[in-house]
LOSE-422492 format. One record per atom (N, C-alpha, C, CB): x, y, z. Coordinates in steps of 0.2 Angstrom, whole numbers, plus 5000, padded with zeros to 4 digits. Glycine has a CB too. Layout:
N
XYZ...
END
This chain:
111
498049105138498749135139498649205137499249105135498949255143498949315143499649345140498849335151499549405136500049435134500249495138500049445127500849505140500949565145500949635141501649555148500849675144500849755142501449765139500649805147502049735142502649765139502749725132503249755143502449665131502549635124502149685119502249565124501549705121501149755116501649815115500449785120501949845121502349915119502849895114502649945125503249835115503749815111503549815104504049745113502949775103502649765096502549835093501949725096502149875096501949945094502649975092501549995101503149985097503750015095504049995089504250005100504049935087504349895081504049925075504249825081503349915075502949935070503050015069502249915071503050055074503150125073503850145070503050155080504450115072505050125069505050095061505550085073504750035061504750015053504350065049504449955053503750095051503450145047503850205046502750155050504050235052504550285051505250285046504750295058505450225046505950205042505850205035506250135044505250175033505050175026504750235024504450125025504450275028504250345025504850385024503650385030505350395029505850425028506250405021506150415033506350345021506650315015506350345008506750245015505650345008505250365003505250435001504650345003505350475007505350555005505950585005504950595010506450545002507150585001507150604994507750535002507550664994507650694987508150654983507950764987507850614978508250564974508750594969507750524970508750654967509150694963509850704965508850754961509850694972510550704976511050654974510450704983510850594971511250544970511150514964511250494975511250544958511150534950511450474949511450584946511950454952512450394949512050324952513250394953511550334956511150274959510450274956510950284966510350314951509650314948509650274942509450384947508950254940508850224935508650274929508250174936508650254923508550304918507950344918508450274911507350314921506650354921506750404927505950304923507150384932507250434938507750494936507650394943508250474931508650534929508250574925509250504925507750544921507350594916506950644921506850544911506650614926506350664931506750714933506050634937507350694935507850744939508050794933508550704942508050774926508250824922507550874920508550784915506950844921506350884921506250934927505650844919506450914932506250964939506551034938506650924946507151044935507451114935507151164931508051104932506651144926506351184921505851234925505951144916505651294922505351344925504651324928505351404919504351274925503651254929503751184930503051264925503351154934503251094936502951044930502751084942502651074925502151044921502450984918501951094917503150994915503350934911503550874916504150954907503750884922503950834928503250804929504250864935502750844931502050804933501750764927501550864934501850784921501650754916501950684914501650784911502650694915503050624915502850584920503850644915502850604927502750554932501950534931502850584938501450574929500850554928500750494922500450624926501050514916501050464911501350394912501250494905501850394916502250344917502150304925502850364917501650334928501550304935501450234934500950324939501050204930500950134929501550094928500450114924502050114925502550084923503150094929502750114916503350154930503850154936503750174942504250194934503050204943502850214950503250274954502750144955503450324950503750374952503350424956504150414947503550464961503250524964503550584963503250514971503150644962503350704960503850734965502850744958503550724971503950754977504750724978503650734984504850664975505450624976505950664972505450554974505750704967506250734962506250804962505950724955505950844967505850914968506250934973505250924970506750984973507051014978506751074981507751024976506951104986506751164989506851214984507051184996507451224981507651274976507151264970508451254973506951204968506451194962505851234964506351114960505551224970504951254971504951324972504751214978505551354975505651424974505651454967506151434978505951424964506051444956505351444953506451394953505051394954504251384951503851434953503951324953503951454961503551514963503651574960503651514969504351584960504651644957504351654949505351644957504451604945504151604939503351624938504251544935503051594944502351604943502151674944501951564948502551704949502451784950502651824945502951804956503151804941503251834935502851834929503851824933502451774930501951774925502151734919501751834922502551674920502851634915502151604911503251584919502251604904501651584900501551514901501751584893500951484900500751414901501151374897500051404898501151304899501551274894501451254888501651214897501751234883501651234875500951194874502251204871500851134878500351094877499651134879500451024881499751164885499151204887499051264882499151224894499551304880499351354875499051324869499951394874499251274866499051244860498351224861499451184858498151204867497451174868497051234869497451124876497251284872496851354871496751384865497251404874497351374860497351394854496851364850497851394851496751294851496351254847495651274849496451174849495451274855494851294858494551364855495051304865494951414854494851484851494751474844495451534853495151434840494951424834494351384832495451394831494151334836493551304835492951354836493551244839493051394841492451444842492351494838492551474848492951504834492851554828492551524822493751584827492551464821492251424816491551414816492551364816491251414822490551414823490151474821490551404830
END
């Protein structure tokens, strides 16, 4: 039994449309509709407006196994611009990084 070229084309088109729709749905900015978000997604939206992406990235990475969140879903273009501006101004490292640097300095002074 031979399958026509048109059947292959239709099948390919259906798959292409399905992939495009699923990719588009996943790449949306989730914080635009806060009333439709779960608690963990609202938390990610609350973390995105900070001066650096550190807290958001840490939250997403720490809870990835539970919630399967993606950082890019909660970041707007305005967030990226603000982070870049803060980086140019020289915003100090996050408290966790600063503490780790301080701990490393303290331990090297003890030796």
